[in-house]
N, C-alpha and C positions, 0 to 999 in steps of 0.2 A: 260022545267021545270025541268024533271028529272037530264038533264046534270046540272043546279043551284046549285042545294040539293050537287049532288055528290062531286062539285066543292067547297061548303061549309063547307064539310066534312074534305078535305083533306089540309084545309089551317090550317096551323100550326105554324102561326106567332107569336103566345105569349108563343106556349111550352117552347121553349128555356130561355126564359125569368124566367117559374116558376121552371124548372130544374136549371138554376143558382140560383138562390135565395136558392133552398131546399139546391144544396150545399154548397154556402154562411154560409148558419144559422148551418149545420152541422160542419163546418170547423171551425164557430165561437165557437162553444159550445165544439167542444176538446180545441181549444185555451184557453176558458177559464177554463174548468178542470184542464190542465196543468198549469196553472201558478198559480191557488189556491193551487194546489198540490207543487210546485216548493214553493212557499210563505209559507205554512205550514212546509216543510224539513227545510226552512232557519232557520224556529222558533226555530222547534225541536232540531236541532244541535245547536243553540244559549242556548237552555236549559242546555242543555247536557253539553256544554263547561261550564257556569256557575254554574252548580252542581259540575262537575268537579273540577272545580276550586276552591271551597268553601273546597269540601272534603280534597283537598291536603293542602290549609292553615289549616285546623282545625288539620289535623294530623303529619304536621307541628310543630304546635305549642306543640302536645303531643310530639314530637320527640326533639324539642329544651327545654324543659323544664325537662328531663330525667337527662342530663349529670351535670346540674348544681347541686351538693351535699344540697348545702344550703335550697334549696327549699323544703328538706325532713326533714328540722328542727322543730321538734314541738313547737318550742319556737315562730314561725312564725305565727301560726296558732291561730284561735281564735274559742273559743268552739262555737258548735252549739245547741243554746237555743232551738230550735224547728226545728224538724223535718220536717213539714208543709211547711218549708220556702225552702226545699232543690227542687231540680226538680225533675218533677215528677217519673224517672228512677230509681233512688236514694234512695227514703221513706223507701224501704224495707230491704237495704243496715245498718248495725250498726256503722254509721258514728257520732266521737264527736267530730271531730274538721275541720275545712277546713280553706286554706289558697288559696287568691282570687288576688293576684297580684307578681305569680313567676317570676324569670329573666327568660327569653329568650335567649340561646345561637344560637346563629346564625350566619353561616358559614360568611365570610366576601363578601361583595355584595348583601346578599339577605336583601330584605327589603318589606317590604308589607304596600299596600296602607292604608289599615285596618286589625290591626296584630290581629290574634285569642284572643278570651277573653277564658282564660286558668283558670280553678281555680282545686287546689289539697284538696282531701279530705282523712284523716286519719279515718282508722276504727277501732275498738275493737277489732276486730278477732286477734287471739291468736293461738299458734301453728304452725307446718310446715306445708309449703304447698305439696299437694298433688300431686303425680306424677313425681316427680324429677326424681327418680330411684337411689337415695341414701338416707341415713338416718344421716341427719345432726341435730340431736336432742339435745346433749349434749352441743354442746360448742358456738351455733347459738342462738342469738334471731331474731323475726322476726316483722317488722311491714308494715302493709298491708296501700296502699292507692290505690284512684281512681283518675284518671286523667281526666278531662272532660273539651274539646277544641269546642269550637264553631267557627269555621270559615267563612268567608264572601266572596263574588266574590269580585275579587279582581280589576275587571274594572268598571267604573262607568257606570251603565248601567239602564233602568228605572224597571227591573225586576232581582231585586237583590236574589241571590240563597246564603242560609247557609244550612252548616252541621254541625252536631255537631259528635265528634269520642270521645268514652270513654274506656282508657283503666285501667286495674287492675294491680298492681305493688307491690311485695312485697321485700322489702329492707332486707337484711341481715346485723344481726349486730352480730360480735363476741362478746363473752362475755368475760369480762379481765381474770379471771380465766383459760380460756382454758382447754382442756381435755374432755375426753367423762366422 
């Protein structure tokens, strides 16, 4: 009888199966965790690409407006009647008029799937700009503008990224009489 009880304790025919199942469960959890991490990283890099693409589209809108001097002809601007209609970040600026359809000067071969939405705002600010390192107060006039561009991700994806770039610009205008 002691022989039979001792024999049943040494019988390990199911232990290998239990150990194999435990190892498979651990490996499955590791595989699932790595696949979830990979999917998350792919989505994150796609979002970063879309945001970067939207930023460059908005910045290109600002840069394409600057070289066209007719964009800054105030006869093209419409008066802003209500500052509440301005974007939130511009309501504290002294804006008197806006131009919502400026011409974009794009290099040859540059196309937008969705062009940036660019608006130029004219402010009532006067006087010489600070920090230029020279005094050009006698023979120069100054006009202050704010260029607001909203760019969009240029790929057709389900998640569309947008970015807003705002740049303040000063236009120097020589006085016809000249001199200091």
